[in-house]
C-alpha positions, 0 to 999 in steps of 0.5 A: 500500500502507498504511503499516506503522502503518496495516496492521491484520489485516483490511487485511493480508488484503486486501493479501495476497489482492490481491498473491497473485492479481495479482503471483504468480498464486495462485488460491485466495485464499478458502482463504488467507483462511479459514485466516488467519482461523481461525488468527488467531481461534484464536491470539487466543482462546487468548492471551486464555484463557491470559493472563486465566485460566491464567497468573494461576494459574501455568499455561500453556495446554498445562498446562491442556489436559493437566489438562483432558483427564485431569480429564474423561477419567479416568486415562490413559496418557500416549500417550492424553493426548498424542492427546487434547490434540493434543500430542506425547508429549515435550510431555506428558512434560515437562508431566507432570514439572512438574504432578507436582512441583506436586501436580496429577498422579499419575504411576503406572507401568503394570502391563502395560507397564513403559515406560508410565505412567498419569496421574491428577489428585490431589485438589488437581488436581481441586479446581483444575480445578473452580475454574479451569474455572468461570472459563475457561467464563465466558470462553468464554461471553463470546467465543461470545456474539458468535454466536447459538446457531444460529451457534455450532452451524453453526461447530462443524459447519463446523469438524468438517467441515474437520477430519474431511475432512482424511483425504481429502487426506493432511493431516498433524497430530496427532489 
């Protein structure tokens, strides 16, 4: 086995697959490798976007996701915002407080349900989202330019297949 300082991610995946098969008898190393890579890619890209685009503007990745959804979907009940962002209702509620305080969001009680609120961007929020997304989108392009357009479309198709087929096995997760 490699010394700790020699064990990079790819070497770890090889070690993990070998040990899972030989020492523990697990049979689905390819599944482990796919999901290790999927999680690693997601974490690396998310960290980069947050560190280079959002944190310098005083926003978190979660804050950006909430603002992004409300910006493009329009005013939403907080429950719908939670669904579209993949966050819990409690997380949306906590983020909403700070985004309202910073002048990015308006929080308006629902006319038909006293417990529900509608979230909408303020003028300041819209201006910031246009500016921040320009930078965010350029960074997305830098990441995806490693793939051809056809490869990007295949990746989208494969990820969509992975996500939409989760219902058949009673997998858990936010929408």
